[in-house]
C-alpha positions as CSV (number, residue, x, y, z in Angstrom):
1,X,-109.7,-80.6,-221.8
2,X,-108.9,-79.9,-225.5
3,X,-107.3,-82.9,-227.2
4,X,-104.3,-82.5,-229.4
5,X,-105.3,-82.7,-233.1
6,X,-103.7,-85.5,-235.1
7,X,-102.3,-84.8,-238.5
8,X,-100.6,-86.3,-241.6
9,X,-97.0,-85.9,-242.8
10,X,-95.0,-87.2,-245.7
11,X,-91.7,-88.8,-244.8
12,X,-89.0,-89.0,-247.4
13,X,-86.5,-91.7,-246.2
14,X,-83.2,-92.9,-247.5
15,X,-83.6,-96.6,-248.3
16,X,-80.5,-98.8,-249.0
17,X,-80.4,-102.6,-248.7
18,X,-76.7,-102.8,-247.9
19,X,-73.3,-101.2,-247.9
20,X,-72.7,-102.1,-251.6
21,X,-76.2,-101.6,-252.8
22,X,-77.5,-98.4,-254.4
23,X,-79.8,-96.2,-252.3
24,X,-82.7,-93.9,-253.0
25,X,-85.2,-91.6,-251.3
26,X,-88.6,-93.2,-250.8
27,X,-91.7,-91.2,-249.7
28,X,-94.4,-92.5,-247.3
29,X,-97.5,-90.9,-245.9
30,X,-97.9,-91.3,-242.2
31,X,-101.5,-90.6,-241.0
32,X,-102.9,-90.0,-237.5
33,X,-99.7,-88.5,-236.1
34,X,-100.0,-87.2,-232.6
35,X,-98.0,-84.1,-231.7
36,X,-97.1,-85.9,-228.5
37,X,-95.3,-88.6,-230.4
38,X,-91.5,-88.6,-230.4
39,X,-89.9,-88.7,-233.8
40,X,-88.8,-92.3,-233.4
41,X,-92.3,-93.3,-232.3
42,X,-93.6,-91.9,-235.6
43,X,-91.0,-94.1,-237.4
44,X,-92.2,-97.0,-235.4
45,X,-95.8,-96.4,-236.5
46,X,-94.6,-96.1,-240.1
47,X,-92.7,-99.4,-239.8
48,X,-95.8,-101.1,-238.4
49,X,-97.7,-100.1,-241.5
50,X,-94.9,-101.2,-243.8
51,X,-94.7,-104.6,-242.2
52,X,-98.5,-105.1,-242.4
53,X,-98.2,-104.6,-246.1
54,X,-95.4,-107.1,-246.3
55,X,-92.7,-104.5,-246.9
56,X,-89.4,-104.2,-245.1
57,X,-89.2,-102.0,-242.1
58,X,-87.0,-98.9,-242.2
59,X,-83.8,-99.8,-240.4
60,X,-82.6,-97.1,-237.9
61,X,-80.6,-97.3,-234.7
62,X,-82.5,-96.8,-231.4
63,X,-81.5,-97.6,-227.8
64,X,-82.0,-95.4,-224.8
65,X,-84.5,-92.9,-226.3
66,X,-83.5,-90.5,-223.5
67,X,-80.8,-88.5,-225.2
68,X,-78.0,-90.5,-223.4
69,X,-76.5,-92.9,-226.0
70,X,-76.7,-90.9,-229.2
71,X,-77.3,-94.1,-231.3
72,X,-80.4,-92.5,-232.8
73,X,-78.3,-90.1,-234.9
74,X,-80.1,-89.0,-238.1
75,X,-80.3,-86.0,-240.4
76,X,-83.8,-84.5,-240.3
77,X,-84.6,-81.9,-242.9
78,X,-80.9,-81.2,-243.3
79,X,-80.3,-80.8,-239.6
80,X,-78.0,-83.2,-237.8
81,X,-80.0,-84.7,-234.9
82,X,-83.0,-82.6,-236.0
83,X,-84.0,-78.9,-235.6
84,X,-83.8,-78.8,-231.8
85,X,-80.6,-77.3,-230.4
86,X,-78.3,-79.6,-228.3
87,X,-80.5,-82.6,-228.4
88,X,-80.8,-86.0,-230.0
89,X,-83.3,-87.3,-232.5
90,X,-85.0,-89.4,-229.8
91,X,-85.8,-86.2,-227.9
92,X,-87.4,-84.6,-231.0
93,X,-91.3,-84.6,-230.9
94,X,-93.8,-84.4,-233.7
95,X,-95.2,-81.1,-232.3
96,X,-92.3,-79.5,-234.2
97,X,-94.1,-80.3,-237.4
98,X,-97.4,-79.5,-239.0
99,X,-100.1,-81.2,-241.0
100,X,-99.0,-81.7,-244.6
101,X,-95.2,-81.2,-243.8
102,X,-92.7,-83.2,-245.9
103,X,-89.9,-84.5,-243.6
104,X,-86.7,-85.7,-245.1
105,X,-84.8,-88.3,-243.1
106,X,-81.2,-89.3,-244.0
107,X,-78.3,-91.1,-242.4
108,X,-75.0,-89.4,-241.5
109,X,-73.4,-88.4,-244.8
110,X,-69.7,-89.0,-244.0
111,X,-67.3,-91.4,-245.8
112,X,-65.9,-92.6,-242.5
113,X,-69.5,-93.7,-241.5
114,X,-70.5,-96.0,-244.3
115,X,-74.2,-96.8,-244.6
116,X,-75.0,-100.4,-243.5
117,X,-78.7,-100.3,-244.2
118,X,-81.2,-97.5,-244.7
119,X,-80.5,-95.1,-241.8
120,X,-77.9,-97.2,-240.0
121,X,-74.3,-96.3,-240.4
122,X,-71.0,-97.9,-239.2
123,X,-69.5,-95.6,-236.6
124,X,-66.8,-98.0,-235.4
125,X,-64.2,-95.6,-236.6
126,X,-64.8,-93.6,-233.4
127,X,-64.4,-96.8,-231.3
128,X,-61.0,-97.4,-232.9
129,X,-59.9,-93.9,-232.0
130,X,-60.9,-94.6,-228.4
131,X,-59.1,-97.9,-228.5
132,X,-55.9,-96.1,-229.4
133,X,-55.7,-94.2,-226.1
134,X,-58.9,-93.1,-224.6
135,X,-58.3,-94.9,-221.3
136,X,-56.1,-95.0,-218.3
137,X,-54.0,-98.2,-218.0
138,X,-51.7,-97.3,-215.1
139,X,-52.6,-98.2,-211.6
140,X,-54.4,-95.2,-210.1
141,X,-55.8,-97.0,-207.0
142,X,-59.4,-97.8,-206.1
143,X,-62.4,-95.4,-205.9
144,X,-61.5,-94.1,-202.4
145,X,-58.0,-93.1,-203.7
146,X,-59.6,-91.2,-206.6
147,X,-61.9,-89.4,-204.2
148,X,-58.9,-88.5,-202.0
149,X,-56.9,-87.0,-204.9
150,X,-57.3,-83.2,-204.9
151,X,-58.4,-81.7,-208.1
152,X,-59.1,-78.0,-208.7
153,X,-62.8,-77.3,-209.0
154,X,-62.4,-75.5,-212.4
155,X,-60.4,-78.4,-213.9
156,X,-62.8,-81.0,-212.5
157,X,-65.7,-79.2,-214.1
158,X,-63.9,-78.9,-217.4
159,X,-63.1,-82.6,-217.4
160,X,-66.7,-83.4,-216.6
161,X,-67.9,-81.2,-219.5
162,X,-65.5,-83.0,-221.9
163,X,-66.6,-86.4,-220.6
164,X,-70.2,-85.5,-221.4
165,X,-69.5,-86.4,-225.0
166,X,-71.6,-89.5,-225.9
167,X,-69.7,-90.3,-229.1
168,X,-72.8,-90.1,-231.4
169,X,-70.8,-88.7,-234.3
170,X,-73.0,-85.6,-234.9
171,X,-69.9,-83.4,-234.9
172,X,-68.4,-85.4,-237.7
173,X,-71.7,-85.5,-239.7
174,X,-72.1,-81.7,-239.4
175,X,-68.5,-80.7,-240.2
176,X,-68.0,-79.9,-243.9
177,X,-64.7,-81.6,-243.6
178,X,-65.9,-84.7,-241.8
179,X,-63.6,-83.9,-238.9
180,X,-63.6,-85.9,-235.7
181,X,-61.5,-83.4,-233.8
182,X,-64.3,-82.3,-231.4
183,X,-64.9,-86.0,-230.4
184,X,-61.1,-86.8,-230.1
185,X,-60.4,-83.5,-228.4
186,X,-63.1,-84.2,-225.8
187,X,-61.8,-87.7,-225.1
188,X,-58.2,-86.4,-224.7
189,X,-59.3,-83.5,-222.6
190,X,-61.4,-85.5,-220.1
191,X,-58.3,-87.4,-219.0
192,X,-55.6,-84.8,-219.6
193,X,-57.3,-82.5,-217.1
194,X,-57.2,-85.1,-214.3
195,X,-54.2,-86.3,-212.3
196,X,-55.1,-90.0,-213.1
197,X,-54.7,-89.3,-216.8
198,X,-51.5,-87.3,-216.5
199,X,-48.9,-90.2,-216.7
200,X,-50.1,-91.2,-220.2
201,X,-51.3,-87.8,-221.5
202,X,-48.5,-87.4,-224.1
203,X,-48.7,-90.9,-225.5
204,X,-52.5,-90.7,-225.5
205,X,-52.5,-87.5,-227.6
206,X,-50.0,-89.0,-230.1
207,X,-51.9,-92.3,-230.5
208,X,-55.4,-90.9,-230.7
209,X,-54.6,-88.2,-233.2
210,X,-52.7,-90.8,-235.3
211,X,-55.7,-93.1,-235.1
212,X,-58.0,-90.3,-236.1
213,X,-55.9,-89.5,-239.2
214,X,-55.6,-93.2,-240.1
215,X,-59.4,-93.5,-240.2
216,X,-59.6,-90.7,-242.8
217,X,-61.4,-88.0,-240.8
218,X,-60.9,-84.5,-242.1
219,X,-59.2,-81.6,-240.5
220,X,-60.7,-78.8,-238.5
221,X,-61.1,-75.4,-240.2
222,X,-63.0,-73.7,-237.4
223,X,-66.5,-73.9,-238.8
224,X,-67.9,-74.4,-235.3
225,X,-70.7,-76.6,-236.8
226,X,-69.5,-79.4,-234.5
227,X,-70.2,-77.4,-231.3
228,X,-73.5,-76.1,-232.7
229,X,-75.0,-79.6,-233.2
230,X,-73.4,-81.4,-230.2
231,X,-76.2,-82.9,-228.0
232,X,-74.1,-82.3,-224.9
233,X,-72.8,-78.8,-225.9
234,X,-69.2,-79.9,-225.9
235,X,-67.1,-76.9,-226.6
236,X,-64.5,-76.4,-229.4
237,X,-62.0,-75.3,-226.7
238,X,-61.3,-79.1,-226.4
239,X,-59.9,-79.0,-229.9
240,X,-57.5,-76.3,-228.9
241,X,-56.4,-78.3,-225.9
242,X,-55.9,-81.4,-228.1
243,X,-53.7,-79.4,-230.4
244,X,-51.6,-78.2,-227.5
245,X,-51.3,-81.7,-226.1
246,X,-50.3,-83.1,-229.5
247,X,-47.8,-80.4,-230.2
248,X,-46.1,-80.7,-226.8
249,X,-46.1,-84.5,-227.0
250,X,-44.4,-84.3,-230.5
251,X,-41.7,-81.9,-229.1
252,X,-41.0,-84.0,-226.1
253,X,-40.8,-87.3,-228.2
254,X,-38.0,-85.8,-230.3
255,X,-35.7,-85.0,-227.4
């Protein structure tokens, strides 16, 4: 059986010691790269070499490595989450690159996601938007009650599609305006579509949109970059639904 040929790449990585420290791009050669390696495994190999030399390892977020949590969010060669469509960086493999390639790796470039160290950014702004209303606080009964509540198949599927959002922030990083409307729209939609979320749907829309604006996220101008890079293929239709929910909530609150 023919073995996969190993190769060498040059990795240009953003290095920054802290939030208030200046940063710069630094180049490293990574040898003996297997095409079967994941992108994060390649960074692990590079970090092993750096630590053997007494240098600081490159800081990057990594958790599930299965495309579930989205914490691995990086910009690879200008592509949010890398060149593969609707996937995360941890699902990217080195077979997408060739011997001698120069790979540029950067953190999310958004003012609402400040760099903490190297490739790690602070995405807690999304958590604060969720805290403002992305939950159900009224008594909706236990699990058997939820299963007994009739929900139209189409609405249930729409709710599940919106709930697929993993909150990685790729939509914000890809948007030229730094908008979080796809994220917020998905979180509002997943509850607004279900009967359990109906009692608080108006207040939820008002509070989450207010929190989003307070964090300094930009507005949507229908660039569709958010949908294009979303690892879970969350649709911009959720932004339209959020706008309708917000508009109706505003009108009813003034009565």
